[in-house]
Backbone as a chain_set.jsonl record, in Angstrom:
{"seq": "SLPFTQYAPQLGLLGVISLAVAYGIFTNRGWAPWLLFILFVAATTFSMYTLIVVGFTPVLIGLSMVGYVVLTWVFAIYLLLIRRKPS", "coords": {"N": [[296.237, -157.982, 98.112], [297.172, -156.695, 95.938], [298.734, -154.082, 96.188], [301.21, -155.08, 96.866], [302.256, -156.212, 94.831], [303.189, -154.547, 92.916], [301.309, -153.34, 91.947], [298.874, -150.562, 91.376], [296.949, -149.085, 93.9], [294.653, -148.132, 92.819], [293.349, -149.956, 90.84], [292.534, -152.034, 92.119], [290.64, -150.877, 93.731], [288.888, -150.233, 91.564], [288.154, -152.628, 90.67], [286.517, -153.835, 92.819], [284.474, -151.677, 92.826], [283.105, -152.078, 90.682], [282.004, -154.817, 90.655], [280.302, -154.448, 92.764], [278.635, -152.649, 91.435], [277.938, -154.335, 89.453], [276.377, -155.828, 90.808], [274.378, -154.861, 92.011], [273.099, -153.763, 89.4], [272.301, -156.092, 88.769], [270.597, -156.978, 90.574], [268.794, -155.188, 90.341], [268.824, -153.025, 92.139], [268.229, -149.687, 93.762], [270.493, -148.104, 94.096], [272.397, -148.497, 92.327], [272.387, -147.022, 89.71], [273.696, -144.666, 90.787], [276.453, -145.617, 91.916], [277.221, -146.651, 89.429], [277.639, -144.266, 87.907], [279.712, -143.227, 89.671], [281.407, -145.201, 89.228], [282.097, -144.752, 86.444], [283.202, -142.214, 86.281], [285.35, -142.736, 87.531], [286.82, -144.82, 86.182], [287.039, -143.649, 83.719], [288.767, -141.461, 84.087], [290.832, -142.763, 85.301], [291.804, -144.154, 82.712], [292.001, -142.017, 81.066], [294.214, -140.552, 82.212], [296.349, -142.759, 82.284], [296.589, -142.996, 79.502], [297.414, -140.373, 78.896], [299.822, -140.248, 80.649], [301.549, -142.525, 79.719], [301.057, -142.845, 77.309], [301.362, -143.989, 73.869], [303.049, -145.641, 73.711], [303.913, -148.276, 74.817], [302.179, -150.237, 72.813], [299.834, -152.215, 73.27], [299.103, -151.638, 75.81], [298.122, -148.962, 75.454], [296.067, -149.261, 73.703], [294.33, -151.15, 74.976], [293.572, -149.381, 76.945], [292.338, -147.443, 75.535], [289.981, -149.159, 74.274], [289.055, -149.627, 76.756], [287.84, -147.55, 78.157], [285.948, -146.615, 76.107], [284.279, -148.839, 76.085], [283.132, -148.532, 78.676], [282.108, -146.08, 78.482], [280.113, -146.795, 76.569], [278.814, -149.029, 78.014], [277.704, -147.766, 80.413], [276.208, -145.55, 79.583], [274.211, -147.236, 78.017], [273.057, -148.867, 80.125], [272.025, -146.707, 81.898], [269.897, -145.576, 79.974], [268.317, -147.725, 79.987], [267.606, -148.092, 82.493], [265.87, -145.587, 82.659], [263.814, -146.1, 81.207], [260.427, -146.547, 81.209], [258.269, -149.101, 83.275]], "CA": [[297.611, -158.293, 97.536], [297.754, -156.103, 95.045], [299.923, -153.051, 96.384], [302.313, -155.908, 97.187], [303.035, -156.975, 93.726], [303.624, -153.637, 92.233], [299.953, -152.771, 91.052], [298.522, -149.46, 91.959], [295.553, -149.538, 94.636], [293.341, -147.877, 92.312], [293.059, -151.12, 90.245], [291.674, -152.963, 93.063], [289.212, -150.117, 93.935], [288.137, -149.913, 90.226], [287.206, -154.086, 90.497], [285.878, -153.7, 93.762], [283.463, -151.01, 92.425], [282.738, -152.976, 89.315], [281.747, -155.93, 91.01], [279.346, -153.824, 93.11], [278.019, -152.113, 90.157], [277.565, -155.708, 88.314], [275.463, -156.687, 91.752], [273.348, -153.827, 92.018], [272.297, -153.974, 88.099], [271.44, -157.623, 88.126], [269.566, -157.314, 91.364], [267.726, -153.956, 90.349], [268.765, -151.805, 93.537], [268.104, -148.218, 93.739], [271.509, -147.299, 94.549], [273.173, -148.792, 91.376], [273.208, -146.038, 89.178], [274.776, -143.818, 91.423], [277.541, -146.323, 91.735], [277.658, -146.604, 88.082], [278.062, -143.126, 87.94], [281.305, -143.043, 90.082], [282.693, -146.164, 88.319], [282.127, -144.336, 84.924], [284.005, -141.088, 86.286], [286.679, -143.199, 88.169], [287.45, -145.597, 85.082], [287.341, -142.703, 82.546], [289.769, -140.434, 84.749], [292.134, -143.616, 85.174], [292.081, -144.464, 81.633], [292.707, -140.925, 80.4], [295.362, -140.355, 83.154], [297.322, -143.923, 81.919], [296.846, -142.24, 78.126], [298.46, -139.169, 78.878], [301.419, -140.207, 81.275], [301.97, -143.884, 79.347], [300.724, -142.873, 75.589], [300.85, -145.322, 72.977], [304.674, -146.278, 73.746], [303.346, -149.673, 74.575], [300.565, -150.178, 71.796], [298.859, -153.05, 73.498], [298.523, -150.745, 76.777], [297.308, -147.948, 74.857], [294.949, -149.765, 72.936], [293.211, -151.389, 75.899], [293.249, -148.285, 77.486], [290.988, -146.956, 74.609], [289.097, -149.945, 74.346], [288.499, -149.695, 78.085], [287.465, -146.18, 78.163], [285.09, -146.665, 75.029], [283.353, -149.92, 76.544], [283.009, -148.021, 79.722], [280.986, -145.17, 77.992], [279.067, -147.378, 75.924], [277.741, -149.682, 78.696], [277.332, -146.839, 81.23], [275.283, -144.922, 78.994], [273.172, -148.233, 77.721], [272.431, -149.266, 81.457], [271.162, -145.96, 82.363], [269.14, -145.451, 79.355], [267.452, -148.742, 80.333], [267.054, -147.785, 83.849], [264.913, -144.587, 82.559], [262.786, -146.62, 80.541], [259.136, -146.766, 82.057], [258.174, -150.547, 83.16]], "C": [[297.994, -157.597, 96.589], [298.715, -154.739, 95.182], [301.08, -153.934, 96.682], [302.963, -156.433, 96.217], [302.884, -155.985, 92.826], [302.278, -152.979, 91.207], [299.623, -151.679, 92.012], [297.128, -149.683, 92.814], [294.362, -149.16, 93.891], [292.533, -148.943, 91.631], [292.091, -151.899, 91.031], [290.51, -152.294, 93.436], [288.272, -150.144, 92.748], [287.41, -151.706, 90.13], [286.401, -154.094, 91.523], [284.497, -153.082, 93.542], [282.821, -151.554, 91.575], [281.985, -153.969, 89.748], [280.448, -155.673, 91.727], [278.261, -153.242, 92.165], [276.832, -153.228, 89.69], [276.235, -155.98, 89.534], [274.436, -155.958, 91.6], [272.676, -153.668, 90.777], [271.726, -155.223, 88.296], [270.255, -157.606, 89.357], [268.537, -156.02, 91.608], [267.763, -153.253, 91.41], [268.769, -150.519, 92.993], [269.585, -147.701, 93.499], [272.472, -147.807, 93.229], [273.429, -147.88, 90.265], [274.093, -144.885, 89.382], [276.074, -144.439, 91.765], [277.995, -146.411, 90.508], [278.383, -145.357, 87.68], [279.547, -142.768, 88.269], [282.184, -143.999, 89.374], [282.946, -145.419, 87.226], [283.111, -142.805, 85.28], [285.292, -141.631, 86.909], [287.458, -143.752, 86.956], [287.565, -144.515, 84.175], [288.632, -141.837, 83.023], [290.958, -141.748, 84.907], [292.673, -144.182, 83.752], [292.742, -143.28, 80.819], [294.032, -140.504, 81.086], [296.493, -141.457, 82.475], [297.53, -143.406, 80.459], [297.835, -141.705, 78.233], [299.846, -139.539, 79.526], [302.121, -141.5, 80.298], [302.043, -143.428, 77.756], [300.864, -144.133, 75.039], [302.34, -145.94, 72.638], [304.269, -147.796, 73.592], [302.277, -149.89, 73.795], [299.951, -151.131, 72.378], [298.604, -152.079, 74.941], [297.601, -149.613, 76.497], [296.148, -148.349, 74.339], [294.011, -150.443, 73.887], [292.843, -150.386, 76.746], [291.984, -147.471, 76.809], [290.142, -147.516, 74.541], [288.384, -150.162, 75.71], [287.62, -148.65, 78.339], [286.074, -146.303, 77.124], [283.984, -147.638, 75.506], [282.723, -149.392, 78.177], [281.574, -147.106, 79.382], [280.022, -145.88, 77.304], [278.047, -148.017, 76.853], [277.243, -148.865, 79.882], [276.035, -146.024, 80.447], [273.973, -145.889, 78.569], [272.491, -148.487, 79.176], [271.605, -148.18, 81.966], [269.822, -145.305, 81.484], [267.919, -146.531, 79.473], [267.033, -148.847, 81.496], [266.029, -146.637, 83.562], [263.859, -145.128, 81.793], [261.329, -147.077, 81.632], [258.819, -148.642, 82.179], [256.63, -150.825, 82.535]], "O": [[299.163, -157.731, 96.228], [299.41, -154.423, 94.217], [302.124, -153.286, 96.743], [304.022, -157.04, 96.378], [302.41, -156.374, 91.759], [302.316, -152.375, 90.135], [299.947, -151.72, 93.199], [296.275, -150.445, 92.361], [293.252, -149.639, 94.124], [291.305, -148.974, 91.72], [291.016, -152.326, 90.609], [289.438, -152.895, 93.503], [287.051, -150.088, 92.888], [286.326, -151.932, 89.593], [285.267, -154.426, 91.178], [283.478, -153.666, 93.912], [281.611, -151.486, 91.79], [280.987, -154.058, 89.032], [279.499, -156.424, 91.5], [277.064, -153.493, 92.31], [275.607, -153.176, 89.585], [275.142, -156.33, 89.087], [273.479, -156.443, 90.997], [271.487, -153.394, 90.938], [270.558, -155.377, 87.94], [269.156, -158.128, 89.166], [267.782, -155.81, 92.558], [266.692, -152.756, 91.758], [269.25, -150.258, 91.89], [269.749, -146.836, 92.639], [273.564, -147.244, 93.301], [274.568, -147.854, 89.8], [274.884, -144.315, 88.629], [276.949, -143.589, 91.929], [279.208, -146.26, 90.358], [279.518, -145.36, 87.202], [280.368, -142.232, 87.524], [283.337, -143.788, 88.998], [284.14, -145.363, 86.928], [283.743, -142.377, 84.315], [286.306, -140.944, 86.788], [288.567, -143.299, 86.672], [288.711, -144.586, 83.733], [289.488, -141.59, 82.173], [292.083, -141.445, 84.507], [293.822, -144.611, 83.648], [293.728, -143.411, 80.093], [294.928, -140.096, 80.347], [297.56, -140.948, 82.132], [298.713, -143.36, 80.121], [298.952, -142.102, 77.9], [300.895, -139.175, 78.994], [303.339, -141.398, 80.155], [303.041, -143.672, 77.078], [300.559, -145.189, 75.593], [302.687, -146.535, 71.618], [304.28, -148.42, 72.532], [301.221, -149.621, 74.369], [298.849, -151.016, 71.842], [297.404, -151.806, 74.955], [296.571, -149.349, 77.117], [295.149, -147.673, 74.585], [292.817, -150.319, 73.612], [291.759, -150.491, 77.321], [290.983, -147.018, 77.365], [289.103, -146.869, 74.676], [287.316, -150.766, 75.803], [286.522, -148.967, 78.796], [285.042, -145.955, 77.697], [282.813, -147.296, 75.347], [281.817, -150.048, 78.691], [280.429, -147.288, 79.796], [278.882, -145.465, 77.513], [276.834, -147.82, 76.765], [276.238, -149.343, 80.409], [274.918, -146.038, 80.964], [272.834, -145.452, 78.727], [271.285, -148.252, 79.258], [270.524, -148.485, 82.469], [268.911, -144.688, 82.037], [266.767, -146.267, 79.127], [266.11, -149.627, 81.731], [265.113, -146.705, 84.381], [262.85, -144.422, 81.773], [261.373, -147.816, 82.616], [259.13, -149.378, 81.242], [256.247, -151.975, 82.323]]}, "num_chains": 1, "name": "protein.A"}
C-alpha cells in the first residue's frame, strides 16, 4: 500500500531487505553478509540522494537522514567485523 499513499517504492524495498537481513543475522545464515552489503549500499544511496535533493530545508528530515546513514554505516561495519571473528 506504500505506492498508493504517496510513498516512494524504494522505502518498502528497504524495509523488506532490512527484515531479511535481520532474519539472516539472527539465524546466522551464510547469505546475510551479502544482503547486508546490498542494504548498506541501497540505504547509503537513498540517504545521500535525499540529502542532496531535499537538503536541510526541513531540518527534521535532514537530521534523520544523517542519523540513518551514520547508523547504517556503524552497524554494517560492526556486524561484518563480528562475522569475521573466528569462533
